[in-house]
N, CA, C and O of each residue as an XYZ file, in Angstrom:
184
protein
N     -23.634      2.329    -12.061
C     -23.011      3.223    -11.127
C     -21.840      3.917    -11.821
O     -20.977      3.255    -12.399
N     -21.810      5.222    -11.766
C     -20.738      6.004    -12.368
C     -19.536      6.022    -11.427
O     -19.677      6.285    -10.233
N     -18.366      5.741    -11.970
C     -17.133      5.807    -11.199
C     -16.219      6.849    -11.823
O     -15.993      6.826    -13.033
N     -15.698      7.748    -11.031
C     -14.763      8.728    -11.577
C     -13.475      8.037    -12.040
O     -13.226      6.880    -11.703
N     -12.683      8.745    -12.798
C     -11.446      8.170    -13.331
C     -10.517      7.686    -12.222
O      -9.820      6.685    -12.393
N     -10.499      8.374    -11.108
C      -9.646      7.984     -9.984
C     -10.469      8.084     -8.714
O     -10.934      9.165     -8.353
N     -10.648      6.983     -8.051
C     -11.464      6.970     -6.845
C     -10.726      6.240     -5.721
O     -10.862      5.023     -5.591
N      -9.947      6.960     -4.908
C      -9.192      6.297     -3.843
C     -10.079      5.616     -2.811
O      -9.634      4.689     -2.135
N     -11.325      6.060     -2.678
C     -12.237      5.436     -1.716
C     -12.580      4.005     -2.114
O     -12.913      3.188     -1.254
N     -12.504      3.692     -3.407
C     -12.851      2.361     -3.872
C     -11.622      1.476     -4.091
O     -11.746      0.347     -4.565
N     -10.460      1.978     -3.755
C      -9.226      1.228     -3.943
C      -8.598      0.972     -2.571
O      -8.016      1.887     -1.989
N      -8.702     -0.251     -2.043
C      -8.239     -0.533     -0.681
C      -6.749     -0.267     -0.450
O      -6.362      0.084      0.664
N      -5.908     -0.424     -1.470
C      -4.479     -0.196     -1.270
C      -4.198      1.269     -0.973
O      -3.234      1.582     -0.274
N      -5.031      2.177     -1.496
C      -4.856      3.601     -1.213
C      -5.030      3.873      0.275
O      -4.301      4.677      0.855
N      -5.992      3.202      0.886
C      -6.218      3.362      2.325
C      -5.024      2.816      3.113
O      -4.602      3.422      4.098
N      -4.483      1.680      2.682
C      -3.325      1.093      3.363
C      -2.115      2.021      3.276
O      -1.420      2.223      4.271
N      -1.856      2.590      2.088
C      -0.726      3.507      1.944
C      -0.929      4.755      2.792
O       0.026      5.275      3.369
N      -2.156      5.235      2.872
C      -2.449      6.411      3.684
C      -2.142      6.151      5.155
O      -1.546      6.987      5.835
N      -2.557      4.985      5.634
C      -2.294      4.614      7.029
C      -0.789      4.514      7.265
O      -0.279      5.026      8.262
N      -0.080      3.855      6.348
C       1.364      3.689      6.499
C       2.075      5.042      6.503
O       2.955      5.270      7.333
N       1.706      5.943      5.586
C       2.345      7.255      5.540
C       2.123      8.026      6.835
O       3.033      8.688      7.333
N       0.908      7.938      7.380
C       0.605      8.624      8.636
C       1.466      8.065      9.773
O       2.006      8.829     10.574
N       1.596      6.735      9.845
C       2.406      6.106     10.889
C       3.880      6.494     10.750
O       4.541      6.792     11.745
N       4.391      6.491      9.524
C       5.795      6.835      9.295
C       6.058      8.281      9.690
O       7.061      8.566     10.345
N       5.176      9.200      9.304
C       5.357     10.606      9.683
C       5.410     10.758     11.197
O       6.251     11.484     11.726
N       4.517     10.076     11.883
C       4.459     10.164     13.344
C       5.737      9.598     13.970
O       6.312     10.206     14.873
N       6.169      8.451     13.494
C       7.365      7.807     14.052
C       8.596      8.682     13.834
O       9.385      8.883     14.757
N       8.763      9.199     12.627
C       9.938     10.006     12.316
C       9.935     11.285     13.148
O      10.982     11.686     13.657
N       8.791     11.925     13.293
C       8.745     13.174     14.042
C       8.930     12.949     15.538
O       9.514     13.798     16.213
N       8.455     11.844     16.067
C       8.532     11.595     17.500
C       9.869     10.997     17.931
O      10.366     11.318     19.011
N      10.449     10.145     17.117
C      11.613      9.383     17.562
C      12.891      9.688     16.788
O      13.934      9.101     17.078
N      12.838     10.580     15.822
C      14.009     10.935     15.024
C      14.690      9.705     14.421
O      15.918      9.617     14.392
N      13.890      8.766     13.945
C      14.428      7.570     13.291
C      14.645      7.861     11.808
O      14.137      8.841     11.263
N      15.408      6.986     11.179
C      15.583      7.116      9.740
C      14.295      6.674      9.047
O      13.459      6.003      9.651
N      14.144      7.045      7.809
C      12.953      6.687      7.045
C      12.815      5.169      6.937
O      11.708      4.648      7.079
N      13.897      4.457      6.693
C      13.809      2.997      6.561
C      13.372      2.342      7.865
O      12.570      1.408      7.849
N      13.886      2.818      8.988
C      13.462      2.270     10.278
C      11.986      2.563     10.518
O      11.250      1.706     11.008
N      11.551      3.777     10.171
C      10.158      4.158     10.363
C       9.245      3.324      9.471
O       8.167      2.919      9.906
N       9.659      3.060      8.225
C       8.858      2.214      7.335
C       8.726      0.806      7.901
O       7.645      0.218      7.865
N       9.814      0.273      8.418
C       9.787     -1.065      9.002
C       8.818     -1.113     10.183
O       8.017     -2.042     10.290
N       8.886     -0.130     11.059
C       7.976     -0.079     12.207
C       6.535      0.081     11.732
O       5.634     -0.586     12.240
N       6.317      0.963     10.758
C       4.970      1.190     10.237
C       4.365     -0.062      9.635
O       3.202     -0.371      9.895
N       5.135     -0.791      8.832
C       4.635     -2.037      8.242
C       4.298     -3.051      9.323
O       3.293     -3.754      9.224
N       5.125     -3.131     10.348
C       4.875     -4.085     11.426
C       3.633     -3.734     12.236
O       3.008     -4.625     12.812
N       3.261     -2.456     12.292
C       2.082     -2.040     13.052
C       0.787     -2.216     12.269
O      -0.297     -2.148     12.848
N       0.883     -2.441     10.969
C      -0.332     -2.575     10.152
C      -0.972     -3.923     10.311
O      -2.000     -4.195      9.692
């Protein structure tokens, strides 16, 4: 099976970071929280 040099679909941590970034963006835009507070909430929701 040929694998490209970079394949985020085959790297589970890439999916986790994507989910976390999406949650943080949503939290910051909706609640005007600081980035650190949003990261803490995002990690807790995962």
